[in-house]
C-alpha positions as CSV (number, residue, x, y, z in Angstrom):
1,M,-13.2,-6.4,-23.5
2,S,-16.6,-5.6,-24.5
3,I,-19.7,-7.8,-23.7
4,S,-22.9,-7.5,-25.9
5,E,-26.4,-7.1,-24.6
6,K,-27.2,-10.3,-26.1
7,Y,-24.5,-12.1,-23.9
8,I,-26.3,-10.3,-21.0
9,A,-29.7,-11.6,-22.1
10,E,-28.3,-15.2,-22.3
11,L,-26.5,-15.3,-19.0
12,Y,-30.0,-13.9,-17.1
13,N,-32.1,-16.2,-19.0
14,K,-29.9,-19.1,-18.0
15,I,-30.5,-18.0,-14.5
16,Q,-34.4,-17.7,-15.1
17,E,-34.3,-21.3,-16.6
18,E,-32.4,-22.8,-13.8
19,R,-33.5,-21.0,-10.9
20,P,-30.9,-21.7,-8.6
21,I,-31.4,-21.8,-5.1
22,I,-28.6,-19.4,-3.2
23,H,-28.0,-19.8,0.3
24,C,-27.3,-16.2,2.2
25,I,-25.8,-15.8,5.5
26,T,-26.2,-11.6,5.7
27,N,-26.9,-9.2,8.3
28,A,-30.2,-8.0,9.1
29,V,-29.8,-4.8,7.6
30,T,-29.5,-6.3,4.0
31,V,-31.0,-9.8,4.2
32,N,-34.5,-8.5,2.6
33,D,-33.2,-6.3,-0.1
34,C,-30.6,-9.4,-0.8
35,A,-33.4,-11.8,-0.9
36,N,-35.5,-9.7,-3.0
37,I,-32.7,-9.0,-5.5
38,L,-32.1,-12.7,-6.1
39,L,-35.7,-13.3,-7.0
40,A,-35.7,-10.4,-9.3
41,T,-32.8,-12.0,-11.2
42,G,-34.7,-15.3,-11.4
43,A,-32.8,-17.0,-8.4
44,S,-34.2,-18.3,-5.2
45,P,-33.2,-17.4,-2.1
46,T,-32.8,-18.9,1.3
47,M,-31.5,-17.1,4.2
48,A,-30.8,-19.8,6.9
49,H,-28.7,-18.9,9.7
50,H,-28.7,-21.5,12.3
51,P,-25.7,-23.5,12.4
52,L,-27.9,-26.7,13.2
53,E,-29.5,-26.7,9.9
54,V,-27.1,-24.9,7.5
55,E,-25.2,-28.2,6.4
56,E,-28.7,-29.7,5.3
57,I,-30.2,-26.3,3.6
58,T,-26.5,-25.5,1.8
59,A,-26.5,-29.3,0.5
60,G,-29.7,-28.4,-1.3
61,T,-28.5,-25.3,-2.9
62,K,-26.0,-24.0,-5.6
63,A,-24.2,-21.1,-4.1
64,L,-23.2,-19.6,-0.7
65,V,-22.8,-16.3,0.2
66,C,-21.2,-15.2,3.9
67,N,-21.5,-11.7,4.7
68,F,-19.4,-10.3,7.6
69,G,-22.0,-8.0,8.7
70,A,-23.6,-11.4,10.4
71,I,-20.4,-12.0,12.1
72,A,-22.6,-13.7,15.4
73,D,-23.5,-16.4,12.4
74,Y,-19.7,-17.3,12.1
75,E,-20.0,-21.2,13.1
76,A,-22.8,-21.3,10.5
77,M,-20.7,-19.9,7.8
78,E,-17.9,-22.5,8.8
79,K,-20.4,-25.2,8.7
80,A,-22.2,-24.2,5.4
81,G,-18.7,-23.2,3.7
82,R,-17.2,-26.9,4.2
83,V,-20.3,-28.1,2.5
84,A,-20.6,-25.9,-0.2
85,D,-16.6,-26.4,-0.7
86,E,-17.0,-30.2,-0.8
87,L,-19.7,-30.1,-3.1
88,G,-18.0,-27.7,-5.5
89,H,-20.6,-24.6,-5.2
90,A,-19.6,-21.1,-5.7
91,I,-19.1,-19.3,-2.4
92,V,-18.9,-15.8,-2.4
93,I,-17.6,-14.0,0.9
94,D,-18.4,-10.4,1.7
95,P,-15.6,-9.3,4.5
96,V,-18.0,-6.6,5.9
97,G,-16.2,-4.2,8.6
98,V,-12.9,-6.4,8.5
99,S,-11.6,-2.5,8.0
100,G,-12.1,-1.7,11.4
101,S,-12.2,-5.2,13.4
102,S,-9.6,-7.5,14.3
103,Y,-11.8,-10.2,15.2
104,R,-13.3,-10.2,12.0
105,R,-10.2,-10.0,9.8
106,E,-8.9,-12.9,11.5
107,K,-12.0,-14.8,11.4
108,C,-12.5,-13.7,7.5
109,Q,-8.7,-15.0,6.6
110,T,-9.4,-18.3,8.5
111,L,-12.8,-18.9,6.5
112,I,-10.9,-18.0,3.3
113,E,-8.7,-20.5,4.1
114,N,-10.8,-23.3,5.2
115,I,-13.8,-23.1,2.6
116,H,-11.6,-21.7,-0.6
117,P,-14.3,-19.2,-1.5
118,T,-14.8,-18.6,-5.4
119,C,-15.3,-15.1,-4.6
120,I,-14.6,-12.1,-2.1
121,R,-15.9,-9.0,-2.9
122,G,-15.4,-5.5,-0.5
123,N,-14.9,-2.2,-0.6
124,Y,-11.3,-0.7,-0.9
125,S,-10.7,-0.7,2.8
126,E,-11.9,-3.9,3.5
127,I,-9.8,-5.6,0.8
128,R,-7.0,-3.6,1.9
129,A,-7.5,-4.5,5.7
130,L,-7.2,-8.2,4.5
131,M,-4.3,-8.0,2.1
132,E,-2.3,-6.1,4.7
133,H,-3.5,-7.5,7.8
134,C,-4.5,-4.2,9.3
135,S,-6.9,-1.9,10.6
136,T,-7.8,0.5,7.7
137,V,-10.8,2.2,8.9
138,T,-13.5,2.6,11.7
139,G,-17.0,1.5,10.0
140,V,-18.1,-0.6,6.7
141,D,-18.8,2.3,4.0
142,S,-15.4,3.6,4.0
143,G,-14.4,6.3,1.1
144,D,-10.5,4.8,1.0
145,K,-9.1,4.9,-2.5
146,N,-5.7,3.6,-1.7
147,L,-5.3,0.0,-3.2
148,D,-2.3,-1.5,-4.4
149,T,-4.0,-3.6,-7.6
150,E,-0.8,-5.8,-8.0
151,A,-1.1,-7.0,-4.2
152,M,-4.7,-7.7,-4.8
153,R,-3.8,-9.6,-7.9
154,Q,-1.0,-11.7,-6.0
155,Y,-3.7,-12.1,-3.1
156,A,-6.2,-13.4,-5.5
157,D,-3.8,-15.8,-7.0
158,K,-2.5,-17.4,-3.9
159,Y,-6.0,-18.2,-2.7
160,H,-7.3,-19.3,-6.2
161,L,-10.1,-16.7,-6.4
162,I,-11.9,-14.1,-7.8
163,M,-11.2,-10.5,-6.0
164,I,-13.5,-7.7,-6.4
165,A,-12.8,-4.2,-4.7
166,S,-16.0,-2.2,-5.3
167,G,-16.2,1.5,-5.3
168,E,-16.5,4.4,-7.9
169,K,-14.5,2.3,-10.0
170,D,-14.9,-1.8,-9.2
171,I,-11.3,-3.5,-9.3
172,I,-11.5,-7.1,-10.6
173,T,-9.0,-9.8,-10.8
174,D,-8.7,-13.6,-11.1
175,G,-5.1,-13.9,-9.7
176,T,-3.6,-13.1,-13.5
177,A,-5.1,-10.2,-15.2
178,I,-6.4,-7.3,-13.6
179,Y,-9.8,-5.3,-15.0
180,I,-11.5,-2.1,-14.2
181,C,-15.3,-1.5,-13.9
182,E,-16.2,2.3,-14.2
183,N,-19.7,1.7,-13.9
184,G,-19.7,2.7,-10.2
185,D,-20.6,5.7,-8.2
186,A,-19.0,7.4,-4.8
187,K,-22.3,8.1,-3.5
188,M,-23.1,4.5,-3.2
189,A,-21.1,4.6,0.0
190,K,-23.7,6.8,1.8
191,I,-26.4,4.0,1.2
192,T,-27.6,2.0,4.4
193,G,-26.1,-1.3,4.4
194,G,-22.4,-1.3,4.2
195,V,-22.5,0.4,0.5
196,F,-26.0,-1.6,0.1
197,G,-25.7,-1.2,-3.8
198,N,-22.7,-3.5,-3.9
199,R,-23.4,-5.7,-1.1
200,A,-27.0,-6.5,-2.6
201,F,-25.4,-7.3,-6.2
202,R,-22.7,-9.3,-4.4
203,A,-25.9,-11.8,-3.7
204,E,-26.8,-11.6,-7.6
205,R,-23.4,-12.2,-8.5
206,S,-23.4,-15.6,-6.8
207,S,-26.7,-16.6,-9.1
208,L,-24.2,-15.7,-11.7
209,L,-21.4,-17.9,-10.6
210,C,-23.3,-20.9,-10.1
211,V,-24.9,-20.8,-13.4
212,C,-23.1,-19.0,-15.9
213,W,-19.5,-19.0,-15.1
214,N,-17.5,-21.8,-16.7
215,C,-15.0,-22.9,-14.1
216,R,-13.8,-26.4,-13.0
217,R,-12.1,-27.4,-10.1
218,T,-8.8,-29.5,-9.8
219,C,-7.6,-30.9,-6.8
220,I,-3.7,-30.7,-6.7
221,G,-3.6,-32.4,-3.4
222,K,-5.4,-33.8,-0.7
223,N,-6.3,-30.6,1.4
224,R,-5.6,-28.1,-1.6
225,C,-7.8,-27.2,-4.5
226,M,-7.2,-24.7,-7.3
227,W,-9.9,-22.8,-9.6
228,R,-9.4,-22.4,-13.2
229,W,-11.5,-20.0,-14.9
230,N,-12.6,-19.6,-18.4
231,H,-11.6,-16.6,-20.2
232,D,-14.9,-15.1,-20.6
233,V,-15.6,-14.6,-16.9
234,P,-14.0,-10.9,-16.4
235,Q,-16.5,-9.9,-19.4
236,L,-19.3,-10.0,-16.9
237,F,-17.7,-6.7,-15.2
238,H,-16.4,-4.8,-18.1
């Protein structure tokens, strides 16, 4: 698939017009840059972390980003995630460090099952660790290039979400199709903040999710929901 410059401009113009508030629960290394990138795209960031306020804060926003580099704020992620899920907001989970921490993997998997995220974005090692339930590397800036794309598609299909593995080549799947974006760079792993270039733009993607992605939520049971995606969604990454 291809995408025109006009279409890209329309997406960003829509963000500028709506100025969606994005709630980010992220780590100290990236919090300032994530906020500035959201401002630069036309969105409005809020970085509330306290568990006693996040439910109220999230209720007044359009999307939620949960970065597992802020694992100490897991309670806040749970509370904010439940509210965002109930309100139908876009939710992005960044599984920072799950490749080297069984605690983070367990908590991340639990959060995925409880708040039904719209999108998961991690590096290759983090995505593989989630899928295989095992340690793949120590650290967050891994150069691991071994990834089963079919397993990734199946995982996305099982949890009804979009999954993105970022690296020199980004792999994107909505559980149906698999797309490859070749606009990355291997040197991104050498930037502070856990592949910061991608981790920060994870915040930008949340603003695109909440104003530009044509998705609708369909309940198929008391406690289970399914996301159905418009076929234009993968074009954003081509």
